[in-house]
N, C-alpha and C positions, 0 to 999 in steps of 0.2 A: 765539349763539356755539357752544353745544354741537352744534347741528345742523350748523353749518358745519365743525366739526372732525371729529365722528363720521361725518358723511356723506361725507367725503373719504378715500379709502384712502391717499392720499399724506400727508395730515396725520397720520393715525395711524401710518404708517410712519416719518415723520420724528420724531415724538414718541418712538416706541419706540427708534429709533436713538440719539437723544440720551440717552435714559434708560439705554441700554446702554453709554454712554461714547463714542459716536461724536460728536465735537463740531465738526469742521471741515466746511464745506460740501462740499468735494470728496469727503471720506470718506463723508459721508451719501449723496451721489449714487451713489457706487460700491456702497454697501451695499444700494441699492434698485434692482434692475434694471428698466429701463423709465422711470425718473424722469429727466426732462430738467432741465437747468440752469434754464431759464425757470420751470418749474413749481416746482422746489425753492425758488428765490428768492421766488416768490409765497407759497408755504406758510410759509417762514421769516418773511417780513415779517408775514404774518397771525398766526402764532403768537406773535410778539413783541408785536404790537398787542393781542392778546387777553390778554397777560400770562402766557402759559404758558412762554415761553422768554425768556431774556435774551441779548443779543448783546454780546460784548466784542471790541473792536478793539484789537489790540496795536500800539504805535508802532514798527513794524519795517519794514524794506525787504527783500523785498516785504511788504506789509501782511498780517497774519494775523488772521483772524476766527474766533471760537469761539462756540458756543451752549451754553447749559446750562438745565436746568429751573429755573424760579423756585419759591419755596415753594408758590405757587398751582398751578403746573404739576405739582408733585409730588403735591399733593392731588387734582388732576384725574386724574392717572395712576392713583391708588388707586381712584377711582370706576370708571375703565375696567377695572381689574383685577377689581373686583367684578362688573361686567357680564360679563366673560369667564368668571368662575367660575360664574355663573348659567347661562350658555350651555352650559358643559361639563356641568353637572348635568342640565340639560334633555336634552341629547344623550345622556348616559349612561342616563337613565331610559327613553328611547324609549317614551314613553307611547303605548300603542295608541289610535288614534283610533277612536271608535265610528262605525260606518256607520249611516246612517238605514235603517230597515226597508224591505225591498223592497216596492214597491207592485204590486198586481195590476191589470192593465188588462183590461177586458172586451173589448178589441178584438183580442187576440192570437189568438183562435180555438183555443187549445190547452187547452181545458177538458176535464177528464176526465169525459165523459158516461157 
């Protein structure tokens, strides 16, 4: 489940949008340029199936549907926040990577005789 959610940029974007208060499918789609209705619907169904989002259908005409994080979805979002913090820390540190020592090759012909 984690791999399926984290490995998909649209799933993460949809979760972020819902978390930021964008609850209706049309608004979610507009908030994520490049996201198609088909992919959005697939992602929403999958996130509901995983228990990260809940879907509420209002008995109105025309029908209105809204999504919100479940308690499990909120906990999952906290885990993602922790991963993002770690990523920022690593980026800020810019740990210099040690290079392997240069090897001398006897075939170069540039020996100082």
